[in-house]
C-alpha positions in Angstrom: -8.4 46.0 0.6 -8.2 43.0 2.6 -7.8 39.4 0.9 -10.6 36.9 1.1 -10.0 34.3 3.9 -8.5 31.0 2.3 -10.4 27.7 3.0 -8.0 25.0 3.9 -10.7 22.1 3.3 -8.2 19.1 2.0 -9.6 17.6 -1.4 -9.7 13.8 -0.8 -7.5 11.5 -2.5 -8.7 8.8 -4.8 -7.8 6.1 -2.2 -9.9 7.9 0.5 -12.6 8.3 -1.7 -12.7 4.4 -2.7 -12.7 3.3 1.0 -15.5 5.6 1.4 -17.4 3.8 -1.3 -16.1 0.7 0.1 -17.5 1.3 3.7 -20.8 2.0 1.8 -21.0 -1.1 0.1 -19.3 -3.8 2.1 -19.8 -4.9 6.0 -17.2 -4.4 7.8 -16.0 -8.1 7.9 -15.3 -8.1 4.2 -13.2 -4.8 4.4 -11.3 -6.6 7.1 -10.9 -9.7 5.0 -9.9 -7.5 2.0 -7.4 -5.4 3.6 -5.9 -8.3 5.3 -5.7 -10.1 1.9 -4.0 -6.8 0.4 -1.3 -6.9 3.3 -0.8 -10.3 2.4 -0.3 -9.5 -1.0 2.3 -6.7 0.0 4.3 -9.3 2.2 4.6 -11.9 -0.4 6.0 -9.2 -2.8 8.3 -8.1 -0.1 9.3 -11.5 0.8 10.1 -12.3 -3.2 12.2 -9.0 -3.4 14.1 -10.2 -0.5 14.7 -13.8 -1.7 15.9 -12.3 -5.1 18.1 -10.1 -3.3 19.6 -13.2 -1.5 19.8 -15.1 -4.4 22.2 -12.6 -5.9 24.3 -12.0 -3.0 24.9 -15.8 -2.8 25.8 -16.0 -6.5 28.2 -13.0 -6.5 29.7 -14.8 -3.4 30.0 -18.0 -4.9 31.3 -16.4 -8.1 34.8 -15.1 -6.5 37.8 -17.2 -6.4 
């Protein structure tokens, strides 16, 4: 007896589904603007994290005798 062939169809992720809906509802300019804005948010978060870490390093360095 032979096993039935297995389909390798990937189930789209939630993010992929949202992007598909976004592409249907928005023009390409709006999509670009939204992605650029999100990239800016992520970059701001990264800089804030780096700033906090630098502050901690400076505080530890100044606390040493």
